[in-house]
C-alpha positions as a printed NumPy array, in Angstrom:
array([[-11.86 , -16.398, -10.66 ],
       [-15.516, -15.092, -10.038],
       [-15.23 , -11.399, -10.436],
       [-16.128,  -9.417,  -7.152],
       [-18.874,  -6.936,  -7.031],
       [-19.623,  -3.923,  -4.818],
       [-20.527,  -6.411,  -1.752],
       [-17.163,  -8.461,  -1.494],
       [-14.45 ,  -5.739,  -3.139],
       [-14.336,  -3.929,   0.345],
       [-12.26 ,  -7.036,   1.887],
       [ -9.502,  -6.294,  -1.025],
       [ -9.842,  -2.116,  -0.301],
       [ -6.76 ,  -0.331,   1.771],
       [ -9.281,   2.577,   2.992],
       [ -6.497,   5.226,   2.351],
       [ -5.853,   8.997,   4.195],
       [ -2.581,  10.25 ,   3.58 ],
       [ -3.177,  13.805,   2.818],
       [ -0.633,  15.956,   5.033],
       [ -3.559,  18.405,   6.363],
       [ -6.052,  15.516,   7.251],
       [ -7.303,  16.472,  10.4  ],
       [ -8.384,  14.257,  13.222],
       [-11.908,  14.103,  12.062],
       [-11.286,  12.926,   8.778],
       [ -9.152,  10.245,  10.52 ],
       [-12.084,   9.179,  12.369],
       [-14.721,   9.295,   9.78 ],
       [-12.312,   6.825,   7.807],
       [-12.193,   4.5  ,  10.481],
       [-15.701,   4.654,  11.195],
       [-16.188,   4.135,   7.102],
       [-13.95 ,   1.157,   7.254],
       [-15.452,  -0.388,  10.299],
       [-19.535,  -0.227,   8.464],
       [-18.117,  -1.54 ,   5.026],
       [-15.864,  -4.161,   6.072],
       [-12.657,  -2.833,   4.633],
       [ -9.084,  -4.541,   4.77 ],
       [ -7.452,  -2.006,   6.589],
       [ -7.108,   1.816,   6.731],
       [ -3.528,   3.276,   6.202],
       [ -3.06 ,   6.575,   7.399],
       [  0.555,   8.738,   8.459],
       [  1.931,   7.634,  11.016],
       [  0.792,  10.037,  12.894],
       [ -2.38 ,   8.893,  13.105],
       [ -1.723,   5.439,  13.81 ],
       [ -2.568,   5.63 ,  17.362],
       [ -5.374,   6.956,  16.427],
       [ -6.821,   4.857,  13.876],
       [ -5.873,   1.234,  16.459],
       [ -8.413,   2.963,  18.974],
       [-10.606,   3.736,  17.071],
       [-10.676,   0.147,  15.327],
       [ -9.879,  -2.181,  18.239],
       [-13.524,  -3.713,  18.299],
       [-13.292,  -4.591,  14.564],
       [-11.956,  -6.473,  12.317],
       [-10.245,  -3.754,  10.002],
       [ -6.206,  -3.59 ,  10.274],
       [ -4.139,  -0.716,  10.658],
       [ -2.149,   0.261,   7.948],
       [  1.008,   3.039,   7.517],
       [  3.32 ,   4.286,   5.443],
       [  6.681,   4.34 ,   5.841],
       [  9.704,   6.752,   4.201],
       [  7.23 ,   8.548,   2.214],
       [  6.215,   9.559,  -0.165],
       [ 10.118,  10.393,  -1.736],
       [ 11.311,   6.965,  -0.217],
       [ 14.655,   8.675,   0.356],
       [ 15.531,   8.363,   3.495],
       [ 18.189,   5.667,   4.998],
       [ 17.214,   2.351,   5.802],
       [ 17.708,   2.929,   9.777],
       [ 15.596,   6.091,   9.555],
       [ 13.008,   3.53 ,   7.852],
       [ 13.04 ,   1.218,  10.193],
       [ 12.722,   3.602,  12.826],
       [ 10.029,   4.987,  11.876],
       [  7.715,   1.229,  10.599],
       [  8.945,  -0.136,  14.611],
       [  7.297,   3.361,  16.062],
       [  4.05 ,   2.862,  13.873],
       [  4.18 ,  -0.857,  14.948],
       [  4.614,  -0.531,  18.541],
       [  1.414,   1.837,  18.484],
       [ -0.991,  -0.37 ,  16.453],
       [ -0.024,  -0.649,  12.657],
       [ -0.089,  -4.39 ,  11.701],
       [  0.616,  -3.433,   8.106],
       [  3.625,  -1.237,   6.952],
       [  3.606,   0.266,   3.591],
       [  7.403,   1.292,   2.324],
       [  8.538,   3.292,  -0.072],
       [ 11.81 ,   2.241,  -1.961],
       [ 15.116,   3.658,  -2.194],
       [ 13.72 ,   4.752,  -6.1  ],
       [ 17.379,   6.394,  -6.872],
       [ 18.791,   2.601,  -6.951],
       [ 16.022,   1.233,  -8.809],
       [ 16.587,   4.359, -11.783],
       [ 20.303,   3.572, -11.568],
       [ 19.574,  -0.297, -11.633],
       [ 21.227,  -0.9  ,  -8.069],
       [ 19.746,  -4.206,  -7.008],
       [ 22.309,  -4.747,  -3.631],
       [ 21.092,  -1.289,  -2.87 ],
       [ 16.919,  -2.348,  -2.918],
       [ 17.616,  -5.658,  -0.969],
       [ 19.421,  -4.022,   1.42 ],
       [ 16.8  ,  -1.348,   1.911],
       [ 13.662,  -3.49 ,   1.702],
       [ 15.53 ,  -6.282,   3.668],
       [ 16.194,  -4.091,   6.255],
       [ 12.754,  -2.887,   7.004],
       [ 11.437,  -6.318,   6.35 ],
       [ 13.043,  -7.547,   9.171],
       [ 12.063,  -5.11 ,  11.53 ],
       [  8.451,  -5.208,  10.194],
       [  8.444,  -9.048,  10.845],
       [ 10.161,  -8.714,  14.19 ],
       [  6.735,  -6.704,  14.939],
       [  4.913,  -8.895,  13.92 ],
       [  3.227,  -6.835,  10.559],
       [  3.522,  -7.421,   6.882],
       [  5.275,  -5.485,   4.518],
       [  4.399,  -3.618,   1.166],
       [  6.843,  -1.988,  -1.296],
       [  6.088,   1.098,  -2.837],
       [  7.71 ,   0.55 ,  -5.698],
       [  6.592,   3.955,  -7.602],
       [  5.792,   2.615, -11.059],
       [  5.297,   5.952, -12.49 ],
       [  8.463,   7.351, -11.954],
       [ 10.412,   3.884, -13.395],
       [ 10.408,   2.293, -17.061],
       [  9.297,  -1.263, -17.22 ],
       [ 13.148,  -2.865, -16.634],
       [ 13.285,  -0.987, -13.257],
       [  9.873,  -1.615, -12.132],
       [ 10.825,  -5.982, -12.883],
       [ 14.472,  -5.422, -10.516],
       [ 12.366,  -3.722,  -8.123],
       [  9.899,  -6.093,  -7.553],
       [ 12.767,  -9.311,  -7.581],
       [ 14.675,  -6.826,  -5.015],
       [ 11.29 ,  -7.273,  -3.141],
       [ 10.779, -10.857,  -3.877],
       [ 14.532, -11.296,  -2.736],
       [ 14.34 ,  -8.978,   0.174],
       [ 11.605, -10.714,   1.932],
       [  8.712,  -8.705,   1.171],
       [  4.855,  -9.635,   1.558],
       [  3.697,  -7.091,  -1.048],
       [  4.883,  -5.019,  -4.173],
       [  2.669,  -1.942,  -4.699],
       [  2.59 ,   0.297,  -7.426],
       [  2.569,   4.011,  -6.239],
       [  2.426,   6.644,  -3.608],
       [ -0.444,   8.185,  -5.452],
       [  2.154,  11.6  ,  -5.039],
       [  4.71 ,  11.3  ,  -7.947],
       [  1.422,  11.717, -10.465],
       [  0.07 ,   8.896, -12.541],
       [ -0.935,   5.709, -10.523],
       [ -1.877,   2.178, -10.548],
       [ -2.722,   0.794, -14.538],
       [ -3.852,  -2.695, -15.526],
       [ -0.557,  -3.074, -17.636],
       [  1.77 ,  -2.556, -14.445],
       [  0.064,  -5.04 , -12.485],
       [  0.346,  -7.491, -14.823],
       [  3.871,  -7.453, -14.848],
       [  4.497,  -7.375, -11.596],
       [  2.115, -10.439, -11.295],
       [  4.269, -12.097, -13.561],
       [  7.572, -10.933, -11.956],
       [  6.742, -11.912,  -8.256],
       [  4.692, -14.959,  -9.442],
       [  1.982, -16.177,  -7.007],
       [  3.746, -15.823,  -3.388],
       [  3.713, -11.985,  -3.254],
       [  0.375,  -9.856,  -2.849],
       [  0.242,  -7.302,  -5.343],
       [ -1.527,  -3.888,  -4.194],
       [ -2.966,  -1.883,  -7.108],
       [ -2.308,   2.192,  -5.704],
       [ -3.651,   5.416,  -7.272],
       [ -6.369,   6.521,  -9.612],
       [ -8.6  ,   3.23 ,  -8.451],
       [-11.664,   5.058,  -7.939],
       [-14.155,   3.037,  -9.569],
       [-15.885,  -0.504,  -8.75 ],
       [-14.919,  -0.884, -13.062],
       [-10.884,   0.098, -12.027],
       [-11.192,  -2.22 ,  -8.67 ],
       [-11.761,  -5.362, -10.897],
       [-10.166,  -4.309, -13.818],
       [ -6.794,  -4.322, -10.851],
       [ -7.992,  -7.509,  -9.756],
       [ -8.353,  -9.142, -12.724],
       [ -4.856,  -8.046, -13.855],
       [ -3.881,  -9.924, -10.264],
       [ -3.856,  -7.408,  -7.852],
       [ -4.892,  -9.191,  -4.331],
       [ -5.06 ,  -5.522,  -2.539],
       [ -6.503,  -2.25 ,  -3.753],
       [ -5.487,   1.101,  -1.875],
       [ -8.102,   3.98 ,  -2.454],
       [ -9.44 ,   6.685,  -0.786],
       [-12.726,   6.371,  -2.57 ],
       [-13.544,   2.942,  -1.345],
       [-16.923,   3.848,  -0.325],
       [-18.026,   4.679,  -3.633],
       [-16.3  ,   1.647,  -4.934],
       [-18.401,  -0.206,  -2.777],
       [-21.464,   1.343,  -3.778],
       [-20.818,   1.333,  -7.591],
       [-20.384,   4.845,  -7.401],
       [-17.114,   7.214,  -8.547],
       [-15.037,   8.422,  -6.419],
       [-12.84 ,  11.552,  -6.638],
       [ -8.783,  12.138,  -6.81 ],
       [ -7.708,  11.861,  -3.11 ],
       [ -4.927,  10.133,  -1.354]])
């Protein structure tokens, strides 16, 4: 596979702003950057979905939102309701956090039910579902279990991290996730992807999407700073 460069890697990037104190000006700034650089999507909290969707309406950039974020510790019904609202506001991609405790205790049935319930709502709304497994809180056995549950439940992607639990994407985790889900699902590396070299390493390991708040720095071959 030809390694993506700064000029082509933009299409992998979900340009992300998930800080709880994000301002309208900051949200509009990342939407403008996404349109300028041709990022795949802008990922924001549900509060900002309608604002971003309006800002991007004349571009090819998608609107993405996070659900059950950042802990995943709400019921499936609440996650589904939240996802439906985000889709109604203009989101075409949904990144949900799993029931992390279920993954840690090895409860596959609970994971499949949680992910599957949200997947049904998301797909009924014409959107795609990315499933955040929060790798920094799981051992390898639980990571595999969560990825297998995502496949069984009909998700479209598995994703490493929220960025709020410490740690982030690693080449080792992306390799494990890709091996587990096969070629049928996307794999999103999120958390700590701050440079072109980071991005290329994740793609080489099997990532098909990158979540980053440093998207501009990445495509310009610079080093970004920590952020959400």
